[in-house]
N, C-alpha and C positions, 0 to 999 in steps of 0.2 A: 225253554230259554236258559242259556248259561248263567251262572253266577256273575260272570264278568258283566254280561249284558244288562242283567237286572241293576247292578251297582252303577253302570252308566245312566240308566233311566232314573234311579234316585237322585243322582247329581243334576238332573235336568228339572228337578222341583226348585233348585236354586237359581234366582234371577241372572239375567245376563250381566256380564262385566262388573263385578263388584267394585264400588269406589273406595272401599276401605278394607282392611285385612279381614278375611272370612272369620266369623265367629264360630264356625263349624271346625271340629278339630279333624282335619283332613286325614291325617295318618290312622286316627282310630275309624273314621268313616271308611277307609280303604279296607280295614280288616272285615267289614260287613261283606265284601264280596270280591276282594282283590280288584280294585276299581280299574277303570277302563284303560285299554291299551290302544284305543284309536281316539284321534282328536276330532271333534266335531266343531264346526263353525256356528256360532250363535248369531241371533238375530243382529246384534249390534256390531258384529264382524269381528270379534276376537275370540279366539278359542279358550274355553273355560279352563282347559288344562294348562294353557300357557299364561295364565293371569297370575302375577306374583303380588306381593304385598303393596298395598296403596295406603298413604297416610289417610286418616279419616277426614272427611271433609274437605276434599279438593287437594290431597297430597299427590304424590308422584310415584310413578312405577317405571322401572327401567325396561323400556321395550324400544325395539326400533322404530323410528318414525316413518310411516307410510303416508305420503302426502299426495292429495290430488291437486289440480290447479287451485290456488286460492281463490275464494269467492269474495266479494266486496264486504268489508266490515260493516256490520249494522250496529247501531247504537243499542246498548241494553238498558237504556232509560225506560222508565214505566210509560206504558200508552195510556194517557188519560182518557182518552175517548172510549176504549174498550175495557178498561178494568171492571171486573164484575162489581154490581152494586154491593156495597158493604152489607154483611150479614152478621148475625149474632154469633158469638164464639160457642161452639159445642160445649155442653154442660152435662154433668150427671152421666157420664159414660160408663157403661157396665160391659163386661166380658162374659161370654157364655161358651161353654164346650159344645160343638155340634154333636149330635148323636150319631153313632156309627156301628150301631148294633154290638157285636161282641168284639170289634175291631179297635185297636188302639190309634195304629198309625194311619194318618190321613191327612190330606191337604185341601185347602180351598183354593180353587183356580180362577173363579170368575163370579159375576152377579150382575142383577139387572138394575135399571135405572130406578125401579121403584121400591128396591130394598127388600122384596118380598123372596126373591130367587137367590140361592147361592149353589155353586157347582164345584166339584171337586173330584178327588180320587182317593180310594181306599186301599189298603195294603193288607188283606187277610194273611195270617200266618200259614206258610207253606202253600199258598194258592196264588195265582197271577192277579195283580191288582186290577181294579176295574172302577168305571167313572159313576159318579153318584151326583144327585141334586137335592137340594133341601128347599122347602118351601116355609117360610115363617118359622125357620129353625126346627122344622120337623122333616126327617128323612123320607124321601118320596119313593113309591113303589114302581119306578120307571126302569125298563129294561136297561142294562149296561150297554156301552159302545163295543161293537165287536173288535177283535184284535187284542193286542196287547199294550198295557200301560196307557189305555185311553183316559182322557180327561176333557170335559166341556170347558172350553177356554172363555166363553162368552154366552150370555143368555139375554132375551129382551123381555119386556114386561108381559107379554104373551106366553111365557114360557117356552119359547123356541130357542133351543140351545144349539151350539156348533163347536166343533172340537176335532181333534185327531187321535188316531192311534197307530200302531205299527202292525204290519202284517208279518206273515212268517218269513218273508224275505228281507225284513228289517226296513220296509218302505212305508212312508207315512201315508195314510188315506183318510180323507176327510169325512165327516159325518155331522147329520143334524138329526136333532130329537125335537118331535113336535107333540110329545105326550105319552102315548101307549106305544109308540113305534119309534124305531131308529133306522135312519135311511143313508145311504151313501151320497155323498154330493156329486152331481155329474162332472166329468171332466178328467177322469183318471187320476192319477197320483196328485195328491194336493194336501195342503194344510189350511184349515179354516181358523181364522184368528178373531174375528169381530162380527157381530151382527147388530143392526140398529133397530129401532122401533117398529120401521116399516118392513122389516124382514130381509133388507139387503145385506148381504154377506161378502166379507172381504178376506183374503187370503192370499195363497201362493201355489202356483202350479209347478209340478215337477219336483225334482231334487230341491229341497231348500237352500242348499249351499250353492245352487246354481238355477235357481227357480225364477218365475216370471209373475209379478204381482197380478192379482184377478179379483174380479168381483162377480157374484152372483145376484141376479134380480130377486130371486127367491129360492127356497131350498131345493125347488124342482128345475129351475132354470139352468140352461148351459152356461158355462163361465165366459167372461168377456176379459181379454187380457188388457192390462192397463199399459199404456205406451211408456217407454223408457226415454229418458232424455239421450241426446247424441252424446256418444263416447262412453255410455253406461251399458252393460251387458246382463246384469242380473238385478234383481229386486225382491222385496217382500212386502205384501199388504199387511200392515199391522192393526189399523183400527179404523173406524167410520164413525164420523159424527152424524147428528140427527138431519142435517141439511144435505147429506151425501157425500161431503168432503171426506176424502180418504188420505190417512197419514200411513206412511211406509218408509222403507229405505231402499236406495239404489247403490250400486258399486260398479266401478270399472273392472276391467280384467285384471285379476290378481291384486285387487285394492279392498278396501275396507268401506263399509257401508256408512252412508250418511242420509239425513232426513230429506224426504221427499213429500210433495202435496199433489193429490190429483183433485180437482175441482169437480162439481156436479156435471159442468158442461164438457167434460173430458179434458180439458186443458190441464196442465201440470207445470211445477216448478220446482226447482231445489230450494231447500229452506236455507236461508242466508246464515252466515256465520256471526255469532255474537262475539264480544271482547270478554276474555278470561284472564284475570290476573295481569291486565294491561296489554294483552296480545291478543291477536286474532285467533279464534278457534279453528281447529284443524277439522272437525267434524261435530255433527250434531246428531245425538242418538234420541230418537222420539221414543216415548214410553206409553203414552195415552193421548186420547183427544176428546175434548167436551166443550160444547157451547162456543165454538169459534176459537179455543185455545188448544195449543198443543203443549205438552208436558214432557220434560226430558232432560238429558244432560249434554252439556257442551264440553268437547274434548280438545284440550290444546297439547300439542307436542312442544317439549322444552327442548331449545336448541342450545346445546353447550356441551361441555366435557361429560357431564353425567348423563344427559339425555332425559328421558322419562316422560310422564305425561301429568297433567293437572285436569281436574274433573270439576265442574260447577253445575247447580241445579238452577234451571230456568223454564219459564213458560213464555209461549210464543203467541202474541196476538195476531191471527191470521189476517183479519181485516187491515189492520193498520200496519203490518209488516214490522213490528218491534218486539224485542224481547224484554221481559222482566225478570230480574233475578230473584230467586225464592229466598227467604230470610236465612235457611240453614242449608247446608249441604245435605242431600238426601240419597239413601240407598235406593236401588231400582227395585220395582218400578214405581215412579211418581204417578198416582192415578188421581185426575182431576174430576171434580164433581160439578154439575151444572150451575150450582150456587157460587163456584169461585173456591171452595175449599179444596185442599189437596191431601191425599192420604199417602204416606211412605213410612220409611223406617230411617232413624238417625245413623250417624256413623257407628254407633255402639248397639245398633240392631233393636232399638225401641221403637214401638209403634207410636205415630203421632199424626195429627191433623193439623194442617196450617189453615187458619182463617185470617185473611189479611196479613198482617205482620206477626199475629199471634200464634204461638206454637203450643199446642194442647197434647200432652202425653196421654196415651190410651192406658187403661188398667192393664196390668200384666195378669196372666193365668197362672194360678198357684205360685210356685217358685220358678216357674221358666223365665229366661232372661233374654232369649234371642228370637227374633220374629221376622216373617215375610208377611207383607201386606200386599192385597191384590185386587180388591174391589172396593168402591164406594158409591152409594146411591146418589141419585141426582140431587136430593136435598141435604147429602152429607150426614144423614143421621144413621146410616146402616153400613158397617164396614165388614170386610171378610179377610181373613189371612190364616197363618198357621206358625207354629213354634218350630225353630230348628235347633233345639238345644241337643247337646251330646249328654247322656247320663250314664250311669254306671252299668246299665244293661242294654242301651240303645247307642250305637254310633250317630244315628240321627233320629231324635224324638219328635216326629212330626204330630201336631195336635191341631185338629181344625177348629177355627173360632170364628165367632161373630160378636162384633161390638155394637151397641146401640147407644146413642146419644140423644139429647133432645135440644 
């Protein structure tokens, strides 16, 4: 694999469409491998290479406004009927560096509802990176995923993991791990994004830039394509709730992606648009789903001489059809737990858990200052993520971390 391609893959560890100026020194990062020469559309619909500085916490970025037909404005007032039952604020949180043998550079890419399992990827020096799984903070002797740059993106409490890697032709291939073996998901070229406790898998068939959302009833089942709404030609399956509700995105021809829900009975609907800064949002980018709530960011195109965009963090009550604005702007992804807590990073890349209106900052690891958070257990007591600092010797210093609270 060329150094350019390896560098592209390192950038893929950075989450979609940052809502604030990146804390990673991109020019220095480029020196690690003469960064990419091709643009790849990410799940939120914006090419990472085209994203420019955005003011922290809902600032603006000068980009062309690509607008779909507007959907009805939906009130962003809290839904009293479905707000999660108040829970204690996380306390006594600690951080632990996950073991990676003699490898320093690694990330955490997912975790299970019980908090026992975490998944990720390690980057051995001079060797191809490969997927790993930890259980209760201990590195497991599972076989790595075939292909290049493989990472398990999700795992359930039974230890069944799903993810994808790249084959020699740079095509994504989806895999599942059930313990001692790793098998490819049926259906050809695909990306596997999520798995629920019942073993149902959600993902995307074909080229992710022009793919079709799909679901697998089990790791051995044939995929079933999810229906797209009229006027939309592509989509992605991103996450699945325990009742079988799937969240993802859909896009029109040459358009940007916006949120969509597929119910367990096969019906689907576009996610409505909340109000952002007094105006109707243009898009909603879902980032996670848990216990009947979808977490993500509303995007509003600003009309005027300067143009630009503003971003705001929300969660959406599926049953009531109402949005609730989160207490602070968050960096992606916002990961919701079944108990109502939310894991994310702030505009200055600090890891936090939101419990109700309370924002609890998680402890940092050594002198590292910048983080990406990726997974939160159902009870909110176990979180996973990694550092993204630039150091004197590393353009991107990824360290895999586990936080535990009580």
